[in-house]
N, C-alpha and C positions, 0 to 999 in steps of 0.2 A: 389854462396854458398850453396844454395839448393842442387847442384849436389855433393858438397862435403859430405853433411850431408846424402844424399840417398846413396853415395858410403861407407861411413862410417858403417851406419846401415844395409846395406846388407852385409857387410863383418863379422859382429859379428855373431858367432855361436849361434843358438839356442837349447834348449834341446829337442824339438819336442813336441808332442801332450801330452806326460805325466806330462808336467808342468802345474800345476794347484794351484789354491789358496786355502788354507785350513786354519786350525787354527794355524799353525806355522807361526812366524813372518816373513819368507821369502818365496819367490817363489822357490819351491823345486820340482825337478822331483822325479821319484821313486828311482833312485840310491842314492839321496840326503836322503831321507826319511830311506832307508835301512841302509845308513851309520850312520845316527843319531841313530836308533834304536840299531845298534850294540854297539855304543859308550855307550848308556845308559844302555844296557846290562852288559856291563863291569862295569860301575860304580856301578851299583846296586849290583853286586856280590862282588866288593871291599869293599863297605860299609857294606854289609851285613855279609861278613867274619870278618870286623873289629869290628862290634857292636853287632851282633845278632847271630852269628853262635853258641855260647854257648848254647843259648836257643832255637833256631828253625832251622831245617835242610836247607841246602843250596837249596833244591828243591823248596821250597816256594819261594826263590828269582828268581829261574828260571822259575816258573809259573807267577810270576808278570811281570818278564822281557818279556816273551812270549806274555801275553796279551797286555802290553804296546806297544811291537813292532808292534803287528797286528793293534792295535789301530792308531798308527803313520802312519803306511804305507798305511792304508786304509783310514783315515780321513784327514791325516796331509797336 
């Protein structure tokens, strides 16, 4: 029985050394954090264009997205 568990656990691929525990509620490697940042960038821009574009330029949304992306990739 333990041989089966060992065989199964050795066949599961790992993400490598870039996987770490951060403030995100999941174990995320670098690619995961970049993907989350891109999705967040799109969501912020869509919400910005819907509610705030008449009052504030879209460049502010870009700056906010870049800052959040850097934080997520660095500390996530």
